[in-house]
C-alpha positions in Angstrom: -48.8 20.6 -14.1 -46.8 21.7 -11.0 -43.5 21.1 -12.8 -44.5 23.5 -15.6 -45.4 26.2 -13.1 -42.2 25.7 -11.2 -40.2 26.1 -14.4 -42.1 29.2 -15.3 -41.4 30.7 -11.9 -37.7 30.0 -12.2 -37.3 31.3 -15.8 -39.5 34.4 -15.6 -38.3 37.0 -13.2 -41.0 39.1 -11.7 -40.7 42.6 -10.3 -42.3 43.8 -7.1 -45.3 46.0 -7.8 -47.7 47.6 -5.3 -51.0 45.9 -4.5 -53.9 47.0 -6.6 -57.2 45.7 -7.8 -60.3 46.5 -9.7 -61.5 50.1 -9.4 -58.1 51.5 -8.6 -56.7 54.3 -10.8 -53.1 53.4 -11.8 -50.3 54.8 -14.0 -48.4 52.1 -15.9 -45.0 53.0 -17.3 -43.8 50.6 -20.0 -41.0 50.5 -22.5 -41.6 50.9 -26.2 -38.9 50.0 -28.7 -39.0 51.9 -32.0 -36.2 50.7 -34.2 -33.1 51.0 -32.1 -34.5 53.6 -29.8 -36.3 52.9 -26.5 -38.7 55.2 -24.6 -41.0 54.9 -21.7 -44.7 55.6 -22.2 -47.3 56.1 -19.4 -50.8 54.8 -19.5 -53.2 56.0 -16.8 -56.6 54.6 -16.2 -58.9 52.5 -14.1 -58.2 48.8 -13.5 -61.1 46.8 -14.8 -59.9 43.3 -13.9 -57.0 41.2 -12.8 -56.9 37.7 -14.2 -54.7 34.6 -13.8 -52.1 33.7 -11.3 -48.3 33.6 -11.1 -46.4 34.4 -14.3 -49.5 34.3 -16.5 -51.3 37.0 -14.5 -52.6 40.0 -16.4 -54.6 43.2 -15.7 -56.7 45.4 -17.9 -56.6 49.2 -17.7 -59.2 51.4 -19.3 -59.0 55.1 -20.0 -60.9 57.6 -22.0 -59.0 59.3 -24.9 -61.3 62.0 -26.1 -64.7 60.4 -26.5 -63.2 56.9 -27.2 -62.6 54.3 -24.5 -59.1 52.7 -24.7 -58.4 49.4 -22.9 -55.0 47.8 -22.7 -54.1 44.4 -21.2 -50.7 44.2 -19.4 -49.0 40.9 -18.4 -47.6 41.3 -14.8 -44.4 39.4 -15.7 -43.7 41.4 -18.9 -40.1 42.7 -19.1 -41.4 45.9 -20.7 -43.2 47.0 -17.5 -41.2 49.6 -15.8 -43.4 50.6 -12.9 -47.0 50.7 -11.7 -48.1 53.5 -9.4 -51.5 53.5 -7.7 -53.0 57.0 -7.9 -56.4 56.3 -6.2 -57.9 53.4 -4.5 -61.4 52.7 -5.7 -64.2 51.2 -3.7 -66.0 48.6 -5.9 -67.9 45.5 -5.0 -66.9 43.3 -7.9 -63.6 41.8 -9.0 -64.3 42.6 -12.7 -66.1 45.8 -13.4 -67.1 45.4 -17.0 -70.2 47.5 -16.4 -67.9 50.5 -16.3 -67.6 50.3 -20.1 -71.2 51.5 -20.6 -70.9 54.4 -18.2 -70.1 57.9 -19.3 -69.8 61.3 -17.5 -70.7 61.4 -13.8 -72.0 57.8 -13.8 -68.4 56.7 -14.6 -67.1 57.9 -11.3 -65.8 55.4 -8.7 -65.9 56.2 -5.0 -62.6 56.4 -3.3 -61.8 53.8 -0.7 -61.6 55.3 2.8 -58.4 54.8 4.7 -58.3 53.2 8.1 -56.7 56.3 9.6 -59.7 58.5 8.9 -62.1 56.5 11.0 
């Protein structure tokens, strides 16, 4: 199994993204190919989970579009990922916040993580 992981790490190039986790609000910029045209689309929402390790790592982002919840799963090693910017750091106690799906309105707020410099 280690040989397979080493080959994957050699073949798949990974970009450096900022550290983020569940509860953080992020903006993901990714390339979309339409015919022979290419454009960059941004998806902003709350990170619900990070799963996997190495080249097979993925993260799920959820946003509300009107009254409909939209979730999108992004592979970290995808060549279509342009950038990830962390807008807010959320303070949650779990690594996977699936309970967030049932919440609406004020109940769907996430406390912001306090910075060390504010203490």
